[in-house]
N, C-alpha and C positions, 0 to 999 in steps of 0.2 A: 569437505566442502561445505561452507556454512549455509544455512538455510533462512530465507526470508521469510517471515511471520506477519500477516496482516492482523492487528489487535482490533478487538471489538471497540465499538463507539464509547469513547470516554476513559476507556484503559490508557495509562501512562505508561506500562512496559511488564516485564516478567521477572519476577524473583525465583531463581532456580535453587533447588534443595541444598546445593553446596556453599550458598551464599552469594553466586554470582547473580549482579543485577544487570538487565537489559532495559535500558530507558528509550522511549519512544521520544522523537522530537516534538510531537504534537499528540495530544490525546487521540487515540484512535488510529494512529499510525501504524508504521510496522517497525519491527526489530530484526537484526540478522543474530541468530544464534548459533554455536557451534553444534555440530552433528550430536554430541553425546546429550545436549540438551533437547534438542530436537527429537530424539528419540526417545527420552524420558517423557517429554509431553505428549507423543504420540500415543506412548502406554497407559497415561495417565488415566485415572478415573474421575478426574475434574469434569464438574458438571459441564462447563463451557467445552470441554474437548467431546464429552459425549454426545452433547446436541449438535455437533459441528460447526459451532460459533467460532472455535479456536482451533487450527490445526497446522502441524509442522509441514505437512504434506500439499499445502494448498498448492493451486496453481501458480506458476510464475508470472510475475508481472515486470513491466519494462516499460520505460518512456524515454523521451529524448531530452536533451539540454534545452533546445528552443524548441517551442511549440508555435501554434498558430491559434489565434484568438477569432473567436465569433464576436463580434459587435453586438449583434442583436440579442444573442444568448448571455452576453458577458461571461465567456466560459474559454479557458485554455484547453487546445485538443493537441494531439501529437503532431509532429512536424508533417507528417504525411496527409492529414486531412485538409486537403484543399478546399473542401465543403463540409460546413458543420453537419455531424452526423444526427444531432437533435432537430434543428432546423431547416438544413438543406442549403442554408445561405454561405456565401463566399466567406472564407477565413484569410486572415491577415497574417504576416509573418510576427513573430512577437516583438521583434525589435522596431519595427513601424507602427505596431498598434497602439492606440491611445485609450484603449480599455484598461 
């Protein structure tokens, strides 16, 4: 089962020892790696993995296709956030929002 890895800020991807390249869609984004590469990363002595900045066993993150906008904070939250977690204001469905 593939593993999603959150990359550190500014990181564009990962290069595996066997030449496999995992590219992020944006710097600091995430990549999905094969299990064999996730295991290699976990066993790596790389300073990023040793410091905990990069881990193949990070918590699972998920989201929804359509979110809800907080117009006050100008931030998109998940579909179940009827109230903004940051300011407490009401959110609007993404399709109807003008943010």
